[in-house]
One Martini backbone bead per residue (centre of mass of N, CA, C, O) as a GRO file, in nm:
protein
   42
    1UNK     BB    1   0.063   0.060  -0.026
    2UNK     BB    2   0.331   0.169   0.098
    3UNK     BB    3   0.609   0.349  -0.016
    4UNK     BB    4   0.950   0.373   0.040
    5UNK     BB    5   1.152   0.654  -0.063
    6UNK     BB    6   1.324   0.631   0.190
    7UNK     BB    7   1.546   0.570   0.412
    8UNK     BB    8   1.620   0.485   0.735
    9UNK     BB    9   1.793   0.737   0.799
   10UNK     BB   10   1.567   0.948   0.761
   11UNK     BB   11   1.383   0.854   0.988
   12UNK     BB   12   1.587   0.895   1.214
   13UNK     BB   13   1.629   1.197   1.168
   14UNK     BB   14   1.336   1.284   1.224
   15UNK     BB   15   1.325   1.179   1.513
   16UNK     BB   16   1.559   1.345   1.627
   17UNK     BB   17   1.441   1.623   1.560
   18UNK     BB   18   1.179   1.590   1.726
   19UNK     BB   19   1.318   1.555   2.001
   20UNK     BB   20   1.472   1.823   2.004
   21UNK     BB   21   1.227   2.009   1.978
   22UNK     BB   22   1.084   1.910   2.233
   23UNK     BB   23   1.310   1.983   2.432
   24UNK     BB   24   1.320   2.288   2.372
   25UNK     BB   25   1.024   2.343   2.443
   26UNK     BB   26   1.042   2.248   2.738
   27UNK     BB   27   1.262   2.445   2.830
   28UNK     BB   28   1.103   2.703   2.764
   29UNK     BB   29   0.864   2.646   2.949
   30UNK     BB   30   1.021   2.627   3.217
   31UNK     BB   31   1.146   2.909   3.201
   32UNK     BB   32   0.877   3.063   3.202
   33UNK     BB   33   0.774   2.959   3.474
   34UNK     BB   34   1.014   3.059   3.644
   35UNK     BB   35   0.987   3.359   3.574
   36UNK     BB   36   0.698   3.398   3.673
   37UNK     BB   37   0.752   3.314   3.969
   38UNK     BB   38   0.970   3.535   4.030
   39UNK     BB   39   0.787   3.786   3.966
   40UNK     BB   40   0.571   3.734   4.190
   41UNK     BB   41   0.759   3.772   4.437
   42UNK     BB   42   0.841   4.089   4.380
   0.00000   0.00000   0.00000
């Protein structure tokens, strides 16, 4: 039904990029929460 036009290495690359993007987004979210918490204290 589905033909794979790219090799296995390309799939691995896409997975790694997705994990890195998710990690960066999570770090940004945590930094935003930390900043908001510190601003409320002051």
